[in-house]
N, CA, C and O atoms as a GROMACS GRO file, in nm:
protein
  300
    1MET      N    1  14.528  12.338   9.141
    1MET     CA    2  14.440  12.239   9.054
    1MET      C    3  14.290  12.162   9.134
    1MET      O    4  14.317  12.061   9.199
    2SER      N    5  14.228  12.178   9.133
    2SER     CA    6  14.162  12.093   9.268
    2SER      C    7  14.181  11.914   9.282
    2SER      O    8  14.206  11.818   9.209
    3GLU      N    9  14.156  11.938   9.395
    3GLU     CA   10  14.112  11.743   9.451
    3GLU      C   11  14.042  11.667   9.336
    3GLU      O   12  14.101  11.598   9.252
    4TYR      N   13  13.862  11.695   9.345
    4TYR     CA   14  13.789  11.707   9.274
    4TYR      C   15  13.708  11.765   9.151
    4TYR      O   16  13.643  11.869   9.144
    5PRO      N   17  13.733  11.661   9.048
    5PRO     CA   18  13.613  11.659   8.956
    5PRO      C   19  13.569  11.771   8.932
    5PRO      O   20  13.539  11.805   9.047
    6SER      N   21  13.525  11.909   8.828
    6SER     CA   22  13.492  11.960   8.795
    6SER      C   23  13.360  12.003   8.709
    6SER      O   24  13.375  12.061   8.602
    7ASP      N   25  13.250  11.978   8.752
    7ASP     CA   26  13.199  11.995   8.641
    7ASP      C   27  13.174  12.104   8.594
    7ASP      O   28  13.062  12.134   8.551
    8GLY      N   29  13.233  12.150   8.593
    8GLY     CA   30  13.153  12.279   8.460
    8GLY      C   31  13.141  12.412   8.514
    8GLY      O   32  13.206  12.514   8.489
    9GLY      N   33  12.997  12.382   8.633
    9GLY     CA   34  12.956  12.512   8.667
    9GLY      C   35  12.836  12.474   8.637
    9GLY      O   36  12.769  12.575   8.654
   10ASN      N   37  12.761  12.382   8.599
   10ASN     CA   38  12.646  12.303   8.554
   10ASN      C   39  12.545  12.282   8.704
   10ASN      O   40  12.544  12.214   8.807
   11ASP      N   41  12.470  12.383   8.642
   11ASP     CA   42  12.352  12.384   8.755
   11ASP      C   43  12.224  12.253   8.618
   11ASP      O   44  12.220  12.232   8.497
   12GLY      N   45  12.142  12.200   8.753
   12GLY     CA   46  11.999  12.140   8.690
   12GLY      C   47  12.099  11.999   8.656
   12GLY      O   48  12.212  11.990   8.608
   13PRO      N   49  11.961  11.854   8.723
   13PRO     CA   50  11.990  11.731   8.695
   13PRO      C   51  12.077  11.724   8.593
   13PRO      O   52  12.094  11.817   8.514
   14ILE      N   53  12.150  11.591   8.587
   14ILE     CA   54  12.188  11.505   8.452
   14ILE      C   55  12.103  11.378   8.440
   14ILE      O   56  12.058  11.314   8.535
   15VAL      N   57  12.088  11.354   8.317
   15VAL     CA   58  11.970  11.281   8.242
   15VAL      C   59  12.025  11.162   8.204
   15VAL      O   60  11.999  11.156   8.084
   16ILE      N   61  12.116  11.012   8.249
   16ILE     CA   62  12.123  10.918   8.223
   16ILE      C   63  12.065  10.848   8.132
   16ILE      O   64  11.963  10.800   8.181
   17ALA      N   65  12.089  10.797   7.948
   17ALA     CA   66  11.973  10.712   7.902
   17ALA      C   67  12.031  10.623   7.821
   17ALA      O   68  12.152  10.621   7.799
   18ASN      N   69  11.954  10.551   7.776
   18ASN     CA   70  11.954  10.414   7.675
   18ASN      C   71  11.840  10.385   7.644
   18ASN      O   72  11.729  10.426   7.677
   19GLU      N   73  11.893  10.282   7.553
   19GLU     CA   74  11.773  10.221   7.443
   19GLU      C   75  11.684  10.122   7.552
   19GLU      O   76  11.581  10.066   7.516
   20PHE      N   77  11.740  10.110   7.690
   20PHE     CA   78  11.674  10.027   7.804
   20PHE      C   79  11.546  10.135   7.895
   20PHE      O   80  11.430  10.109   7.925
   21THR      N   81  11.625  10.250   7.916
   21THR     CA   82  11.583  10.270   8.016
   21THR      C   83  11.659  10.410   7.955
   21THR      O   84  11.727  10.428   7.854
   22ASP      N   85  11.602  10.532   8.099
   22ASP     CA   86  11.704  10.662   8.214
   22ASP      C   87  11.612  10.704   8.312
   22ASP      O   88  11.494  10.707   8.346
   23VAL      N   89  11.723  10.732   8.340
   23VAL     CA   90  11.732  10.815   8.489
   23VAL      C   91  11.775  10.896   8.538
   23VAL      O   92  11.886  10.908   8.485
   24VAL      N   93  11.757  11.020   8.662
   24VAL     CA   94  11.819  11.147   8.646
   24VAL      C   95  11.906  11.156   8.726
   24VAL      O   96  11.911  11.048   8.786
   25VAL      N   97  11.990  11.232   8.768
   25VAL     CA   98  12.045  11.232   8.855
   25VAL      C   99  12.064  11.348   8.905
   25VAL      O  100  12.126  11.419   8.826
   26ARG      N  101  12.020  11.437   9.070
   26ARG     CA  102  12.066  11.543   9.039
   26ARG      C  103  12.143  11.582   9.234
   26ARG      O  104  12.078  11.541   9.330
   27LYS      N  105  12.248  11.644   9.254
   27LYS     CA  106  12.212  11.678   9.374
   27LYS      C  107  12.181  11.772   9.502
   27LYS      O  108  12.209  11.889   9.529
   28VAL      N  109  12.104  11.655   9.576
   28VAL     CA  110  11.989  11.723   9.700
   28VAL      C  111  12.022  11.788   9.826
   28VAL      O  112  12.105  11.738   9.902
   29GLU      N  113  11.968  11.881   9.848
   29GLU     CA  114  12.051  11.950  10.026
   29GLU      C  115  11.899  11.880  10.044
   29GLU      O  116  11.805  11.900   9.966
   30THR      N  117  11.892  11.754  10.218
   30THR     CA  118  11.839  11.760  10.315
   30THR      C  119  11.826  11.798  10.442
   30THR      O  120  11.911  11.878  10.484
   31ARG      N  121  11.731  11.756  10.526
   31ARG     CA  122  11.767  11.782  10.670
   31ARG      C  123  11.879  11.757  10.695
   31ARG      O  124  11.969  11.838  10.716
   32ASN      N  125  11.886  11.598  10.694
   32ASN     CA  126  12.059  11.543  10.683
   32ASN      C  127  12.198  11.570  10.603
   32ASN      O  128  12.302  11.509  10.585
   33GLY      N  129  12.163  11.648  10.580
   33GLY     CA  130  12.256  11.711  10.458
   33GLY      C  131  12.258  11.653  10.309
   33GLY      O  132  12.149  11.626  10.258
   34MET      N  133  12.364  11.634  10.245
   34MET     CA  134  12.377  11.637  10.090
   34MET      C  135  12.358  11.500  10.036
   34MET      O  136  12.426  11.404  10.071
   35ARG      N  137  12.291  11.497   9.975
   35ARG     CA  138  12.264  11.346   9.905
   35ARG      C  139  12.238  11.339   9.716
   35ARG      O  140  12.212  11.435   9.645
   36LEU      N  141  12.262  11.137   9.655
   36LEU     CA  142  12.190  11.218   9.511
   36LEU      C  143  12.116  11.148   9.532
   36LEU      O  144  12.069  11.057   9.599
   37ASP      N  145  12.113  11.223   9.444
   37ASP     CA  146  11.885  11.148   9.425
   37ASP      C  147  11.891  11.143   9.256
   37ASP      O  148  11.892  11.212   9.154
   38ILE      N  149  11.895  11.003   9.312
   38ILE     CA  150  11.880  10.918   9.151
   38ILE      C  151  11.696  10.816   9.110
   38ILE      O  152  11.631  10.715   9.138
   39TRP      N  153  11.695  10.960   9.014
   39TRP     CA  154  11.563  10.858   9.009
   39TRP      C  155  11.499  10.797   8.821
   39TRP      O  156  11.539  10.840   8.713
   40SER      N  157  11.404  10.700   8.846
   40SER     CA  158  11.429  10.644   8.742
   40SER      C  159  11.223  10.687   8.672
   40SER      O  160  11.111  10.660   8.716
   41PRO      N  161  11.264  10.746   8.577
   41PRO     CA  162  11.127  10.762   8.576
   41PRO      C  163  10.984  10.681   8.478
   41PRO      O  164  10.864  10.697   8.454
   42ARG      N  165  11.122  10.570   8.439
   42ARG     CA  166  11.002  10.433   8.378
   42ARG      C  167  10.931  10.419   8.459
   42ARG      O  168  10.808  10.424   8.466
   43ARG      N  169  11.042  10.391   8.558
   43ARG     CA  170  10.977  10.228   8.708
   43ARG      C  171  10.919  10.333   8.796
   43ARG      O  172  10.826  10.288   8.863
   44GLY      N  173  10.951  10.498   8.823
   44GLY     CA  174  10.876  10.575   8.881
   44GLY      C  175  10.950  10.485   9.062
   44GLY      O  176  10.882  10.443   9.156
   45SER      N  177  11.070  10.485   9.051
   45SER     CA  178  11.138  10.483   9.159
   45SER      C  179  11.207  10.565   9.225
   45SER      O  180  11.129  10.660   9.220
   46ARG      N  181  11.316  10.612   9.298
   46ARG     CA  182  11.362  10.752   9.348
   46ARG      C  183  11.470  10.616   9.436
   46ARG      O  184  11.446  10.502   9.476
   47VAL      N  185  11.592  10.706   9.436
   47VAL     CA  186  11.683  10.706   9.556
   47VAL      C  187  11.766  10.870   9.628
   47VAL      O  188  11.815  10.975   9.585
   48LEU      N  189  11.741  10.806   9.754
   48LEU     CA  190  11.828  10.904   9.811
   48LEU      C  191  12.005  10.856   9.823
   48LEU      O  192  12.054  10.753   9.871
   49LEU      N  193  12.056  10.945   9.774
   49LEU     CA  194  12.160  10.824   9.852
   49LEU      C  195  12.332  10.953   9.917
   49LEU      O  196  12.379  11.046   9.852
   50ASP      N  197  12.373  10.910  10.038
   50ASP     CA  198  12.492  10.993  10.137
   50ASP      C  199  12.636  10.958  10.044
   50ASP      O  200  12.666  10.875   9.958
   51ALA      N  201  12.696  11.056  10.105
   51ALA     CA  202  12.846  11.016  10.071
   51ALA      C  203  12.872  10.929  10.122
   51ALA      O  204  12.987  10.944  10.163
   52VAL      N  205  12.812  10.787  10.164
   52VAL     CA  206  12.908  10.749  10.282
   52VAL      C  207  12.803  10.571  10.144
   52VAL      O  208  12.850  10.471  10.090
   53ALA      N  209  12.669  10.626  10.150
   53ALA     CA  210  12.674  10.536  10.087
   53ALA      C  211  12.682  10.488   9.896
   53ALA      O  212  12.644  10.394   9.826
   54LEU      N  213  12.733  10.582   9.884
   54LEU     CA  214  12.834  10.611   9.750
   54LEU      C  215  12.936  10.645   9.810
   54LEU      O  216  12.897  10.751   9.858
   55ASP      N  217  13.017  10.636   9.837
   55ASP     CA  218  13.162  10.553   9.921
   55ASP      C  219  13.186  10.379   9.878
   55ASP      O  220  13.272  10.313   9.820
   56CYS      N  221  13.068  10.356   9.940
   56CYS     CA  222  13.055  10.202  10.018
   56CYS      C  223  13.010  10.096   9.839
   56CYS      O  224  13.040   9.980   9.811
   57LEU      N  225  12.909  10.233   9.729
   57LEU     CA  226  12.887  10.127   9.595
   57LEU      C  227  13.072  10.150   9.540
   57LEU      O  228  13.118  10.052   9.482
   58SER      N  229  13.157  10.257   9.556
   58SER     CA  230  13.218  10.233   9.487
   58SER      C  231  13.388  10.167   9.510
   58SER      O  232  13.495  10.201   9.458
   59PHE      N  233  13.357  10.064   9.608
   59PHE     CA  234  13.493   9.975   9.610
   59PHE      C  235  13.359   9.833   9.646
   59PHE      O  236  13.336   9.772   9.750
   60GLN      N  237  13.304   9.824   9.530
   60GLN     CA  238  13.231   9.699   9.528
   60GLN      C  239  13.289   9.613   9.361
   60GLN      O  240  13.299   9.667   9.251
   61GLU      N  241  13.312   9.498   9.392
   61GLU     CA  242  13.329   9.463   9.312
   61GLU      C  243  13.219   9.434   9.154
   61GLU      O  244  13.097   9.446   9.144
   62PRO      N  245  13.308   9.399   9.062
   62PRO     CA  246  13.218   9.388   8.923
   62PRO      C  247  13.093   9.330   8.986
   62PRO      O  248  13.009   9.409   9.028
   63GLU      N  249  13.063   9.142   9.002
   63GLU     CA  250  12.986   9.120   9.074
   63GLU      C  251  12.865   9.154   9.058
   63GLU      O  252  12.770   9.160   8.979
   64LEU      N  253  12.925   9.184   9.218
   64LEU     CA  254  12.776   9.275   9.287
   64LEU      C  255  12.713   9.372   9.184
   64LEU      O  256  12.591   9.370   9.202
   65ILE      N  257  12.738   9.433   9.110
   65ILE     CA  258  12.675   9.471   9.013
   65ILE      C  259  12.626   9.445   8.914
   65ILE      O  260  12.528   9.517   8.891
   66THR      N  261  12.658   9.341   8.807
   66THR     CA  262  12.573   9.245   8.751
   66THR      C  263  12.536   9.164   8.870
   66THR      O  264  12.545   9.053   8.817
   67GLU      N  265  12.504   9.142   8.983
   67GLU     CA  266  12.422   9.021   8.992
   67GLU      C  267  12.251   9.117   9.059
   67GLU      O  268  12.130   9.093   9.057
   68LEU      N  269  12.380   9.275   9.133
   68LEU     CA  270  12.208   9.356   9.144
   68LEU      C  271  12.116   9.370   9.012
   68LEU      O  272  11.997   9.376   9.042
   69LEU      N  273  12.141   9.378   8.879
   69LEU     CA  274  12.118   9.363   8.755
   69LEU      C  275  12.026   9.250   8.719
   69LEU      O  276  11.916   9.256   8.664
   70SER      N  277  12.078   9.169   8.750
   70SER     CA  278  11.972   9.050   8.715
   70SER      C  279  11.820   9.015   8.766
   70SER      O  280  11.720   8.954   8.726
   71ARG      N  281  11.857   9.079   8.862
   71ARG     CA  282  11.737   9.150   8.983
   71ARG      C  283  11.604   9.234   8.935
   71ARG      O  284  11.580   9.353   8.910
   72ASN      N  285  11.524   9.104   8.938
   72ASN     CA  286  11.376   9.209   8.876
   72ASN      C  287  11.307   9.296   8.980
   72ASN      O  288  11.212   9.262   9.049
   73PRO      N  289  11.347   9.370   8.979
   73PRO     CA  290  11.249   9.450   9.083
   73PRO      C  291  11.122   9.437   9.091
   73PRO      O  292  11.082   9.387   8.986
   74GLY      N  293  10.999   9.467   9.200
   74GLY     CA  294  10.913   9.504   9.185
   74GLY      C  295  10.871   9.382   9.239
   74GLY      O  296  10.781   9.408   9.318
   75GLN      N  297  10.892   9.257   9.236
   75GLN     CA  298  10.806   9.124   9.262
   75GLN      C  299  10.917   9.030   9.368
   75GLN      O  300  10.883   8.918   9.408
   0.00000   0.00000   0.00000
């Protein structure tokens, strides 16, 4: 059994959506290594996160995420 969860061999982007927004997530190879590409079509914004940034997100307190969600991007 693998230490890491398997995606079942599915290729292509993952779309996560609800009534408020939709986000497209995909794994991309860059000159500097593998990144997670997170794109918000409604906002037209995109971020590429490497393993260190994703690891940092994984140990944040839920209150930080709540604070980030309360901000109004673009103002």
